[in-house]
N, C-alpha and C positions, 0 to 999 in steps of 0.2 A: 166883404171886399173879394173879389173874383181876381183870377190870376191876369185877366185882360185889363182890369183897371191898374193892376199893379205893375205889370210889365210893359203895358202899352204896346201890343203887338201890332194893333192897326198902324203905327206909326213905324213899325220895323225896327225900332231901337230903345234902349233903355240907357238911363242917366246913372252915372255912377260918380262917386266922389271918394277918393283913396287918399287920405290924409290931406285934403286941400286940393288935389289934384283931379279935376274935373273932365269927364269926356262922355261923349255919346256913342254907344256902341252898338253896331247894327247886330240885330238878332240872327240874321242868316250866317253871319260870321260865328257868332258864339255856337250856334247849334251845329257847326261842323265838329265841335269836341264836345259831345254830350255829356262826358263824364267830370269836366271842369266845373268849378264853382259857380263862374258868372253863367254858363249855360244851365245849370240846375235852376238858377233863378227864373228862367222863363217857364219851368214846368211848376211853379209854386201857385197853390190856389187859396192860400190865406196869408195874412199878415204874421201869423206865428210861425208858419213854415219859413217865410222871407227873413225874420230874424234869426233863424237857425243858421242861416247862410251869411248874413251881414250883421253889422254892429248897430245899425239904425236905418230907419226908412222914413222918409219925408213924404207922406201920403199926398200933400199938396202939390209938391214940385215933383211927385214920382222919381225921387232920387234916392239910391241905395248908397250909404255910407259905410266904409270900411276903414277901420283904425289900423292901417298898415303904412309901411314905409313909402312915400311916394317917389323915391328916387329909383326904386327897383321895379315900379310898376310898368314904366316904359318898356321893360323887356317882355313883361306879359302881353301888353299890347302889340309889340312886333310878333310875338307868337301867334296870336289871333289872326293877324294880317297875313304871316308868311307859312304858318304851320311849323317852324323850327325856332330853337332857342339858341341864343349865342351869349356868351359869358365874356366879359371884359377882363382884362389881366388885374385891373385895380380892385375887383370886388372880392369881397371874402366868399369863399366858395361855400362855407357852411351856413352863412346868413342867405345867400342866394339858394342854397338847396332847400332850406327851411321855407324861404317865400313861396318858392315853385310849388312846394308841397302843400302849403296853405290854398294856393288857388287850384289844386287839382291837377297839376301839370307833371307828368312823369319825366324823369331824367334822361328817359330813351328819346325824346324829342331834340335833345340838344344835338346842333349839328356837328357833322364829323370833323369841321375844322377847329371846334373847341371841345369835343368830347374827350379827346386823349389828355389834353392839359387839365382839363376840370377834373378827371378821375385821378390824375397823378397828384394834384394839389390837394385832394381830400385824403389821399393816402398818406402824403408826406409827413404828418406829425407822428405816424405810427412806425413807419417804416425807415425815412431817410433823414428825418430832422433831430439827429440825436443831440446836437449841441443845445437845441431848444429845450429838451427834456433835461439835459444837464442844467442848464440855466433856470429852469424852473424850480428843480429840486435846490438848487443854491439859493434862489431867492427865498424859498419857503423856510429853509434852514436858518437864512440870515434873519428872517422875521422871528421865527421861534427863539433864536439866541438872544436878540434883542429884547424881547419880551421877557424872557428868563432873566436878564440881566436888571432890568427894571423891577421885576418881581422881587429879586433879592435886594435891590437897594431901598425898596419899600418897606421890607421886614424891619429896618432900622428904626421907623417911626413909633414902633410899638415896645422898643427896648429901653432899658436905661441907658443914659447918654448915647441916644441913637444918633444925632447928629455929628458929634465927634468920632464916634466909631465909624460911621459911614465915611467921614473925609479919610480917616485912616486906611479903611478897607480899599478905597478908590486910588489912594496913593500908593499902596503896596502891590496891589492887583493890575495896575494900569501904568505900565512905566512911562507912558507919555501924557498923563492926566494933567500934570503941573510941573512946575521948576522942582520942587523937593521930590518927587517921583522920579523925575529924570535923574537927578543927582543920586539918589538911593540905587536906582537901576545900574548906573555907570560904576559906582563903587561895588555893587555885587558883581558885576561883570568881570573888574579888575581882580576882585578877590578870588574869583572862580578861575580866571586864567593864571593867576598867581600859584593857586594850588595844584592846577594840573602841571604847570613847569616844574614845580619842585618836586613831583612826582617822578617826572622823565628825567630830572637831573640827579635824582636820587639812585637811578638806576644805573650811571655812568661810574666807571672804575675811577675817574679822576676825583670824585666826590666821595668814594667810599671809604668809611672809618670803621676801625676795629676797636672792641673793648679789650680789657685785660686778659680775657680767655681767648682772644683771637676771634671772637664771633663778630659778625658785621653788626653795626648800630647806626642809628639816624644821626645825620648832621643836625646840630642843634639849632643852626639857622633854618634848615627846611623844617625841622619839627616846629619851630615858632610860628614859621607861616602857616604850617599845617593846623595849628592849634588856633590861630586867629581865624582862618577860613572855617574851621569847625564852629568856633563860637559864634561868627557871623550868620552862618547857614542856620545854626540852631536858634538864635534869637530871630531870625527873620520867618522861620517856621512857626514858632510860637506866637509870635506877633500877628501873622495872618491866621493863626487858629484862633487867637483871642477875640480877633474882630471880625470873625466869620458871621455872616448873616444866618446860616444853618451849620451848627457844629455838626450834627449827625452826617451831613452829607459832605463835609469838608474834604475828606480823603477819597471821596468818589470822584473828584477831579483829578485828571492825568497829571497836571503839573504839580499838584500838592503830593501825590505819591511819588514823583521823582524827587521832590525836595526831601521827602522822608527817606528814600532810598540813598540819597547821597550822603546823609550823615550817619545813616545805621551801621555801615561797616566800620566807623570809627570807635562806636561805643561797643560794638559787639568784640571788638579786638582787644579793647581794655579789659573786657569781662573775661575773655580767654585768656590773655596773658596773666590775670590775677589768679584764674585757677590753675593755670601751668605751674607758677611759681609756688602756690602753696600746696600742691600735690606732684612730686615728681612722676608720679605713674600715668599722669596725662600729659606729658612732655611732647607727646606727638600732636597735642592741640595746636602748638606752635605753626605746625604746617597750614592749619586752618586759618590761623590769623595772618600768615602771608598771602593766601588767596584772597582774605577780605580785604588786605590792603590793596590789593591790584583792582578791587571792585571800585575803587575811588574815582576810575576812570568814567564811570556813569555820571559822575557829576557833569560832564559836559553837555548831558541832556537839559541841565537847568538853563542853557542858553535860549531854549524854546520858550521861556518865560518872557524873553527879551527879543525874539526874532519871529517875525510873522512868517518868514519862509520856512523855518523848522517846524512851526506849528501846522502850517498848510501841509508840509511833507508828510507830517504824522497823520493828519486827517485824510490825506490821499492814500495813503498805505492801508489805513484802517478800511475806506470804503472802496478800495481796488482789490479786494481779494479775489474775485472772479477774473481780473485781467491777470493778476500775479499767477493764479492758479493755471490760467490758460499759457502763460509763458512757460511756466514749469513743465506742463504738459508737451508742449512742442519741444522743449529742450530734451525731455526724457525720451520722446519718439526718436528725436535725431540723433542723439548719443547711441540710443539702443541699435539704430539701423546702421550707423557709420562705424560704431565699435566691431560690430560683427564683420562688416566689409574689410575694414582694416585687418583684424585677426585672420580673415580668409587668406588674403594677398601677402602678409607679412609674418605669418607664424614660423616658418620655416627659417627666416634670416634675419629677424629682429628680435632680440630678446625682451625689449619693452613692450611688444605687442604680441607675445606667445600666449596670451590668454586673454579671454573676453573681458574678465573683471579688469585686467591691466590695460585693455584698450579703452575701457569706459573712461579712465583718467585722460588720455590723449583726445578722445572725441569731446569730452567738456571742455577741456582748454582750447580747442580748436574752435568748437561751435560758438564759445562766448569770445572769440578771437584775442584771447590772451596771449598764447603762443609762447610759452616757457622755452620751447626747444629741447626740453630734456628727453623726450621721446619723439623721434621724426621717422617717417617711412622712407625706405631707402630705393625702392624698385619705382619704376614708371607708373605703373598700376596705382601703387600705393601712394605715389603724390597726386595723381589724378583724383584717387578717392578724398586726399585731404584737401585739394582744392574745392571739390564739391562740397566737403564737410563745412569748410569756412564760409562759402557763398550761401550755403543753406543757413548757417548759423546767423549770417547778417539779417537774412529775411525774417528768421524766426525771432530774432530779438527785436526788430524794428515794428514790427506789426502790432504788438500789444503795448511798446512802449509809447506809441502815439496816443492811444486811448488814456493811457495813465497821465501823459503829459497833458491832455486836454482837462483831466479832472483837477490836475493841480493847478492849473491856470483859474479854474472857476473856484477852487477853494482858497487860493490866494486872493482873489476878488473879494470874495466873501469876508475874510479875516480882515482885510483892508477897511471894508465898509464897516465892520463892526467896531474895529478900532477907532475911526472917525466917530461914530455914534457915541463911544464911551467917552471920548475925550472931550466932546462937546456937552456932555449933560452937565447940569447946574441944579444941585440939590440944596442950595444955600437957605432958600426959603421953604424947606420941606420937601416932601415927594410931590413932585410936578407930572404933568401928563407926559406920556411917551414922546420921544422927538417924532418928526413927520417921517413916515415910512411909505414907500411908494405901493400904497396897497393897490392901486388902479393896475399895476403890472402883475401884483402876486394873485389878484382874483382874475385877471385876464387870462393868466396861464391856467388856472384851474377850470375856467369856463372853456378854454380851447380843448383841454384834454377831456373834459365831459362832452362836449359836442362831437369830439372825434370818436370817442367810445361809442356814442349813440348812433354815430354815422355807420360804424362798422357793423353794429347789431341790426341796423336796417338793411345793409348789405347781405348779412349773413340769414336774416328772415324777412323776406319780403312781404310789403302789406298786402291786403287783400285787393287794394286798387291797384296795385303793379301787377298782380297776377291776372286781374281781369284785363288791363292793358295789353298784356303779353298774349293771352289767348285769343283777344281779338285781332 
C-alpha cells in the first residue's frame, strides 16, 4: 500500500474519525503545520507507519480512526483553519494541554486572548490554590482514619467474645454511638466538672479547714467528690484498656494518654504521703505532693474525648507548627526592634524602660495588644513608638492566625465526617464492608496533583518538539 492510496492526495483530503466525530480535512491545510500528527499522516508510505500515528485505519473507506475525546477535537479543527488555538473557561486546562500535545500542537499557538488565563490556571494548583491542597490533605486523612477505624473493628472477629467486646469498645470510644454511650458521656462530663469545681473551691479561704496541729486539710465533702471522680476515671480507663482492639498500641492514642495523666497525680500523691509519714527525713516530699495536686487541672483535657472542637484544636496545633513558628518569629523580630527603639527614647526618664531586657516586656505586651499599663512611655516620641508597635503587632498576629484558622476549619470538618461514619456503623452481623467514601474526590485530588507536577516538569524541561518549534 502506498502513501497515495492511504491518504488519497489526488482528492486533496483525508477522512478522519475521532471517537465517532467524522470529518474530511484538506491536505493543503494540514500541510501548513508539518510537525502535527495529522500532517505527518500525509507523509506515510505504509500501513505500519500509519498505525503508528492513529489507532486504526479502514483501507476500504480510506478513513483514519483516533480513540480520543470528540468534544475537544473541534478546537483542533479550529487551529487548522485559523492557525490559532482558543481555550474556553469551562475546559480543564490539564486535559486540554494533554490533548493538543497528542495532536502535536504546541501551546505557543494559543492566542493572546486566552494565553494569559490558560497559563495562570495551570499554575494555580501549585501557587494560589492553597485551600484545595488543604482540602486534599483533609480528604486523604479522613479516608485513612476511616480505614483505620474499620481495621480496628475487624480485629474483634478473631478474638474471644469479639462481638460483645466490640460493642463495649464502640460505646466507650464513641460518645454519640448509641443511647448508653451518650449517657456514659454525660455522666463522665458531670464527674469531670465536679472534680474541677471541688479543686477550685478547695483553694478558697471560706472552705479552708485545719487539723489539730493547725495544718490545712481537705474538706471531707470535697475529698469524697475527688475519690468518686478518681474511681470513675480509673474504671473508665481500665474498661477501655480491657476492650481495646490492640493493647500494645492503646497508649499511643493521645486521648488515652490524657486519661492516664489525669489520674496519675492522685496515686503518686498517695505514695508520697505514705513515704513522708513513714520517714520524717523525707518530709519535704509533701511539697511535691502539693504540686501533684495542682496537676489535677490537666483533667480538663479529658473534655477533648467528648468535644469535636477540642480535638480539632489539638490536631490544628499539631499540624500548624510552621505557622506558629512564623508567628513567634514575627513577634521576636518586632519585640527586638521596638524594645530598642523604646529604650533609646525613654532610658533617661522612664525607670521601666531603662534597659533593653526590661523593654522586652513592654514590647511583648504592646505587640500582643494586651496592654497591662504597668510600663508606659512618657515622651511624645515614645508614644509614637508605642503606637507603631501596637499597629505592627496587629498585623503580625493577624497574618499567621488566618492560616491557622483555615486549618482549624478543615480539621473540624474532617472530625465531623469521621464522627458521622463511626455513629452510622453497624457490626451486629459481624464485620461488614466499609461505609461509602467519596473515592472519586479522593482520587481526583491525587490525579490533579500528579498532572500539575507533570505540567511543571514539562515547563522546566521542554520537549524536543517544543524546541524545534521555537527554533523554526
